[in-house]
C-alpha positions in Angstrom: -30.7 -4.4 5.4 -28.7 -7.3 4.1 -25.1 -6.6 3.0 -24.7 -7.1 -0.7 -21.4 -8.9 -1.3 -20.7 -9.9 -4.9 -18.2 -12.6 -5.8 -17.1 -12.8 -2.2 -15.3 -9.5 -1.8 -17.2 -6.5 -3.2 -19.2 -4.1 -1.1 -20.5 -0.8 -2.4 -19.9 2.5 -0.6 -22.9 3.6 1.5 -24.1 0.1 2.3 -26.0 0.1 5.6 -26.3 -2.9 8.0 -26.3 -3.7 11.7 -23.2 -4.2 13.7 -23.9 -8.0 13.9 -24.2 -8.2 10.1 -21.0 -6.4 9.6 -19.2 -8.7 12.1 -20.5 -11.7 10.2 -19.6 -10.3 6.7 -16.0 -9.1 7.7 -15.4 -12.0 10.1 -14.3 -9.7 12.9 -15.5 -9.0 16.4 -17.2 -6.0 18.0 -13.9 -4.5 19.2 -12.6 -4.4 15.6 -15.8 -2.8 14.4 -15.5 -0.1 17.2 -11.9 0.6 15.9 -13.2 1.0 12.4 -15.9 3.4 13.6 -13.2 5.5 15.3 -11.2 5.6 12.1 -14.2 6.8 10.1 -14.6 3.6 8.0 -18.2 3.3 9.4 -20.7 6.1 10.3 -23.6 5.5 12.6 -27.0 5.6 11.0 -30.6 4.8 12.2 -33.1 2.7 10.4 -36.8 3.5 10.1 -37.5 1.6 13.3 -34.9 3.5 15.2 -32.4 0.8 15.5 -28.7 1.8 15.3 -26.9 0.7 12.1 -23.6 1.4 10.4 -23.0 2.9 7.0 -19.9 2.0 5.1 -18.0 5.3 4.5 -15.0 4.1 2.6 -13.7 3.3 -0.9 -10.7 1.0 -1.1 -9.5 -2.2 0.5 -10.4 -3.9 3.8 -8.6 -7.1 4.6 -8.9 -9.1 7.8 -7.0 -12.2 8.7 -9.8 -14.3 7.1 -11.2 -12.3 4.2 -10.5 -9.4 1.9 -13.0 -6.9 0.5 -13.0 -4.1 -2.0 -15.3 -1.2 -1.4 -16.5 0.2 -4.7 -17.8 3.8 -5.1 -21.6 4.1 -4.9 -21.9 5.0 -8.6 -21.4 1.3 -9.3 -24.4 0.2 -7.3 -26.9 -1.8 -9.4 -24.7 -1.8 -12.5 -23.4 -4.8 -14.4 -19.6 -4.1 -14.4 -16.2 -5.6 -15.1 -15.0 -6.0 -11.6 -11.3 -6.3 -12.4 -11.3 -3.2 -14.5 -13.5 -1.3 -12.0 -11.1 -2.2 -9.1 -8.0 -1.0 -11.1 -9.8 2.2 -12.0 -10.8 3.0 -8.4 -7.3 2.2 -7.1 -5.8 4.5 -9.7 -8.1 7.3 -8.5 -7.2 6.7 -4.8 -3.5 6.5 -5.4 -3.5 9.6 -7.6 -5.4 11.6 -5.0 -2.9 10.5 -2.4 -0.1 12.0 -4.6 -2.0 15.2 -5.1 -2.7 16.0 -1.4 1.0 15.4 -0.6 1.9 18.4 -2.8 0.8 20.9 -0.2 -2.2 22.1 1.9 -3.6 24.1 -1.1 -4.1 20.9 -3.1 -7.4 20.0 -1.5 -9.1 23.2 -0.6 -12.5 21.7 0.0 -11.3 19.5 2.8 -9.3 16.3 2.7 -10.7 12.9 2.7 -9.1 10.7 5.3 -6.6 8.3 3.8 -6.4 4.9 5.5 -3.0 3.4 5.3 -3.2 0.3 7.4 -1.7 -1.5 4.4 0.2 1.7 3.8 3.4 1.7 1.8 3.5 -2.1 2.0 0.5 -2.2 -0.4 2.1 0.4 -2.6 5.2 -1.8 -2.8 3.1 -4.7 -3.7 1.2 -2.9 -6.4 4.4 -1.5 -8.0 6.2 -4.8 -7.8 3.3 -6.9 -9.0 2.7 -4.6 -12.0 6.4 -4.7 -12.9 6.6 -8.5 -12.6 3.3 -8.8 -14.6 4.8 -6.7 -17.4 8.4 -7.9 -17.5 8.5 -11.2 -15.5 11.3 -12.0 -13.1 14.5 -10.1 -13.9 16.9 -11.9 -16.2 20.7 -11.5 -16.7 21.6 -11.2 -20.4 24.9 -12.6 -21.7 26.1 -12.9 -25.4 27.2 -16.3 -26.4 28.8 -17.7 -29.6 26.2 -18.7 -32.3 27.4 -20.0 -35.7 23.9 -19.5 -37.0 25.0 -15.8 -37.5 21.9 -14.4 -35.8 24.2 -11.4 -35.4 27.9 -10.9 -35.7 30.2 -10.2 -32.8 32.7 -8.1 -34.7 35.1 -7.8 -31.8 35.4 -11.6 -31.6 35.5 -11.9 -35.3 38.4 -9.4 -35.7 40.4 -10.9 -32.9 39.9 -14.6 -33.7 39.4 -14.9 -37.5 42.1 -14.7 -40.2 41.4 -11.7 -42.5 41.6 -11.9 -46.2 42.8 -8.8 -48.0 41.3 -8.3 -51.4 41.2 -5.2 -53.7 42.0 -2.8 -50.9 39.3 -4.3 -48.5 39.3 -6.8 -45.8 37.1 -9.9 -45.8 36.5 -12.2 -42.8 35.5 -15.5 -44.3 34.6 -17.0 -40.9 32.5 -14.5 -39.0 31.7 -15.4 -35.4 28.0 -15.0 -34.6 26.4 -14.3 -31.3 23.1 -14.3 -29.6 21.8 -13.1 -26.2 21.1 -15.8 -23.6 18.9 -15.0 -20.7 19.0 -16.6 -17.2 17.3 -15.7 -14.0 19.4 -13.1 -12.2 20.1 -12.7 -8.5 18.0 -9.6 -8.7 15.1 -11.7 -10.1 15.4 -14.1 -7.2 15.3 -11.2 -4.8 12.3 -9.9 -6.7 10.5 -13.3 -6.2 11.5 -13.3 -2.5 10.0 -9.8 -2.0 6.8 -10.7 -3.7 6.2 -13.8 -1.6 7.0 -11.9 1.6 4.5 -9.2 0.7 1.9 -11.8 -0.3 2.2 -13.3 3.1 2.0 -10.0 4.9 -1.0 -8.8 3.0 -2.8 -12.1 3.1 -6.1 -12.0 1.2 -5.5 -8.6 -0.2 -3.1 -10.0 -2.8 -5.8 -12.4 -4.0 -7.8 -9.5 -5.3 -5.1 -8.8 -7.8 -4.2 -12.3 -8.8 -5.3 -15.9 -8.3 -3.4 -17.9 -5.7 -2.2 -20.2 -8.4 -1.2 -17.5 -10.9 1.9 -18.5 -12.8 3.8 -15.5 -11.3 3.5 -17.1 -7.9 4.6 -20.4 -9.3 7.7 -18.8 -10.9 8.5 -17.0 -7.6 8.3 -20.2 -5.6 10.5 -22.1 -8.1 13.1 -19.2 -8.1 13.3 -19.2 -4.3 13.5 -23.1 -4.0 16.3 -23.3 -6.6 18.6 -20.6 -5.4 21.7 -20.9 -3.4 21.4 -17.3 -2.2 21.0 -16.7 1.5 17.9 -14.5 1.4 17.4 -14.1 5.1 20.6 -12.1 5.5 20.1 -8.4 5.0 23.7 -7.9 4.2 23.4 -10.4 1.3 20.3 -8.6 0.1 21.9 -5.2 0.3 24.9 -6.6 -1.7 22.7 -7.8 -4.5 20.9 -4.4 -4.7 24.1 -2.5 -4.6 25.6 -4.6 -7.4 22.6 -4.1 -9.7 22.4 -0.4 -8.9 25.8 -0.1 -10.5 25.1 -2.2 -13.6 21.4 -1.5 -14.5 21.0 1.2 -17.1 17.6 0.5 -18.7 14.7 2.5 -17.2 12.6 -0.5 -16.2 15.6 -2.3 -14.6 16.4 0.9 -12.6 12.8 1.1 -11.5 12.9 -2.5 -10.2 16.1 -1.8 -8.2 14.4 1.2 -6.7 11.3 -0.7 -5.7 13.3 -3.5 -4.1 15.6 -1.1 -2.3 12.7 0.9 -0.8 11.0 -2.3 0.3 14.0 -3.9 2.0 14.8 -0.7 3.9 11.5 -1.2 5.8 10.4 -3.9 8.1 6.8 -5.2 8.0 4.8 -7.7 10.1 1.5 -9.4 9.4 -1.1 -7.6 11.5 -4.0 -9.2 13.3 -6.1 -6.0 12.9 -7.8 -5.2 9.6 -5.6 -3.8 6.8 -7.1 -0.6 5.3 -6.1 1.1 2.1 -8.4 3.8 0.7 -10.3 7.0 1.5 -13.4 8.1 3.3 -15.4 11.1 2.0 -14.8 9.9 -1.6 -16.7 13.0 -2.8 -13.5 14.9 -2.1 -11.5 12.7 -4.5 -14.1 13.4 -7.2 -13.8 17.2 -6.4 -10.0 17.0 -6.6 -10.3 15.1 -9.9 -12.5 17.6 -11.5 -10.5 20.6 -10.3 -7.2 19.2 -11.5 -8.6 18.4 -15.0 -9.8 22.0 -15.4 -6.3 23.4 -14.8 -5.9 24.3 -18.5 -9.3 26.0 -18.7 -8.7 29.8 -18.5 -7.3 31.2 -15.2 -8.2 30.3 -11.7 -10.1 32.9 -9.7 -10.9 33.2 -5.9 -14.6 33.8 -5.3 -14.0 36.4 -2.5 -11.9 38.5 -5.0 -14.9 39.0 -7.4 -18.0 38.4 -5.3 -19.7 39.7 -2.1 -19.5 37.4 0.9 -21.9 36.8 3.9 -21.4 38.5 7.3 -23.3 39.2 10.4 -23.9 42.6 12.1 -24.5 41.7 15.7 -25.1 44.7 18.0 -23.0 46.8 15.7 -20.1 44.2 15.6 -19.3 42.7 12.2 -18.8 38.9 12.2 -17.6 37.7 8.8 -18.5 34.1 7.7 -16.2 31.8 5.8 -16.0 32.9 2.2 -17.9 31.0 -0.4 -15.7 28.6 -2.3 -17.0 26.9 -5.5 -14.8 24.0 -6.6 -14.2 25.5 -10.0 -14.1 29.2 -10.8 -12.3 30.0 -14.0 -11.8 33.3 -15.9 -11.8 33.2 -19.7 -11.8 36.0 -22.3 -15.6 35.6 -22.6 -16.2 35.8 -18.8 -16.5 33.6 -15.7 -17.2 29.8 -15.5 -18.6 28.5 -12.2 -18.7 24.8 -11.4 -19.1 22.4 -8.5 -18.2 18.7 -8.6 -20.9 16.6 -6.9 -20.5 12.9 -6.0 -24.1 11.8 -6.9 -25.4 8.9 -9.0 -26.8 10.8 -12.0 -27.3 7.5 -13.8 -29.9 6.6 -11.1 -31.5 10.0 -10.8 -29.7 10.6 -7.5 -29.0 14.4 -7.6 -27.7 17.2 -5.3 -30.3 18.1 -2.6 -31.7 21.6 -1.9 -28.8 23.0 0.2 -26.3 22.3 -2.6 -28.7 23.5 -5.2 -29.3 26.8 -3.4 -25.6 27.3 -2.8 -25.0 27.0 -6.6 -27.3 30.0 -7.3 -25.6 31.9 -4.5 -22.2 31.4 -6.1 -23.4 33.2 -9.2 -25.7 35.8 -7.8 -23.1 37.2 -5.5 -20.5 37.8 -8.2 -20.1 41.5 -8.9 -22.0 43.0 -11.8 -18.9 44.0 -13.7 -18.1 40.4 -14.4 -19.8 38.5 -17.2 -21.0 35.0 -16.3 -20.6 32.4 -19.1 -22.2 29.5 -17.3 -22.9 27.8 -14.0 -22.4 24.0 -13.9 -22.7 20.9 -11.7 -20.4 18.1 -12.7 -21.6 14.6 -11.9 -20.0 11.2 -12.6 -21.5 8.7 -15.0 -20.6 5.2 -16.0 -21.3 6.0 -19.6 -18.6 5.4 -22.2 -19.3 8.9 -23.5 -16.6 11.2 -22.2 -19.0 14.0 -21.4 -22.7 14.5 -21.9 -25.4 17.1 -21.2 -27.8 15.8 -18.5 -30.2 18.6 -17.9 -30.5 21.8 -15.8 -31.4 23.0 -12.4 -33.9 25.9 -12.2 -35.9 27.8 -9.7 -39.6 27.5 -10.2 -42.9 28.8 -8.8 -45.4 26.2 -9.8 -44.7 25.4 -13.4 -43.1 28.8 -14.1 -39.3 29.5 -14.1 -38.1 32.3 -11.9 -36.1 34.6 -14.3 -34.1 36.0 -11.4 -32.1 32.8 -11.2 -30.2 31.7 -14.3 -30.1 28.0 -15.1 -27.4 25.7 -13.6 -26.4 23.1 -16.2 -25.8 19.5 -15.2 -22.9 17.9 -17.0 -22.1 14.2 -16.8 -18.4 13.2 -17.0 -17.5 9.7 -17.9 -15.8 8.0 -14.9 -13.3 5.9 -16.8 -12.1 8.8 -18.9 -11.8 11.1 -15.8 -9.7 8.5 -14.0 -7.4 8.1 -17.0 -6.9 11.9 -17.3 -6.4 12.3 -13.6 -3.8 9.6 -13.3 -1.8 11.1 -16.2 -2.1 14.7 -14.8 -3.8 15.5 -18.1 -6.7 18.0 -18.8 -9.8 18.2 -20.9 -9.2 18.8 -24.6 -10.0 22.2 -26.1 -13.2 20.9 -27.7 -14.7 20.1 -24.3 -14.0 23.6 -23.1 -15.5 25.1 -26.3 -18.6 22.9 -25.9 -19.0 24.0 -22.2 -18.9 27.7 -23.3 -21.6 27.2 -25.9 -23.8 25.5 -23.4 -23.4 28.2 -20.8 -24.0 30.8 -23.5 -27.2 29.0 -24.7 -25.8 29.0 -28.2 -26.7 25.3 -28.9 -29.9 23.4 -28.7 -30.0 21.6 -25.4 
C-alpha cells in the first residue's frame, strides 16, 4: 500500500506500508524504524499476502533531520480539509490531554495513551513563544517623549516647566507640554528573537510546519540579532536581561513573555540526529478523555460497580472476580442514569464500533440494578460536521429483521470535532440544551 503524503508532510493515522516504504517516506534507516516500533509509533501488521507491514499508530509530529511530518487523526482520511486549521486543532487536543493526565492517575481511567516527547518541552517552548510573537511581535520598550502636537498632555512636565496664569480663582497653563509614546526594540525583544532562532535550528523542519521559512517574523528576528550589541552567548548577560524585565514588566502579556524566556534559558537543548516526536499513540484515549471531561457538568458521576452487578468466576468453589466494567460516561440525574462510551471511529465513513464494543454497551446497561432507572445508553463518535452535535442512528439487537425487545436501543451521537476541541482546550462543558436534548432522545420523547 502506498503511503499517502499530502503537501509533503501530512500522513493519516492508521496508514499501512512496508518497512522499505516508510524508510523512503521518512528518509531514515531501518535502525530508526526499529526504534520507532519500540516506542509504539508503529505497530506490526500483515497484508493479505502475509507480508509484514507497519501501521502508523501516532497522532502528532515526526521530524527527522531531513523532513517533517504531521500525523493527522484517521477521521480526516479522504476529506477535503484546511490543513493549517486541522493541525492547530489536533495539536490543541494533544496538548490539552497532556495537561489532563498530569493532574493525577484518576484523570485517564481507561488507560493512558503514550505521550512522545522527543521534541518535549522544547516544542512547547517554541509553540508558546511563536504564538506570543505572532500576536504581539518582538517586545518593545515604551518611552514618553515631548510632542507639541498635543496628542496627550504631560501634566507633570507642564506644571513644572510652564508659567501658570491665574484667572478668576483658576489656573491656566497657556503652553501645555504634550507627549506621545515612542516604541523601540527592547533588550528583551532581542533575547526573544535569539531564543526563537535557536529553537528553530534545534527543531529543524518542525518549525516549518507552523510558518514559512521566509516568514516576516524570522526576518525580524535575524535583523534584531544582527543589529544588537548585546553579548547573547553569555548566560550571565541573558539572566541579567531576564532579571531586569522581571522587575519592570507589569502587563500580563509581558509577564508571560518573561516567564517563557526564563523557562527556556534554564534548559539546555541540542539538535538530535534521531527523529523528534511530539504526540500520542492510542489517540482513542484522547477522544475518551475529551468526552468525559466535557460531561463533567452533566449530573453526578457514578461508579458502575456501585450500581451494577459484575462478572466473576467460580472455579472449583473458589471465587475469582474479574475487573469491574467501566463505561467512559456514567452520570446520575434526577430522571435516572445516563450511560455512554466514547468511540474513536469514522462515523462520516460508516466506520462503526465492532461486535465486542457493541455487546459491551448492552452489558453496561443490563447489569445495572433494577432499582435504577435508565434514561439512555449512548455511543459518542467524532464527526467533521460543522454541526456541534447530531443524531446518527442506533444500535439494536436483531433476529433476522426483528428487534430483540430484551435489549434497549443504544443511540449513536455524532459530536463535531472542532467544537469538541474548543471546549476541551477551555476546560468547558456542553451547554444545558445539549444535555436536555440527550435526555429526550434517551427517553424516546422526540421523533428520531
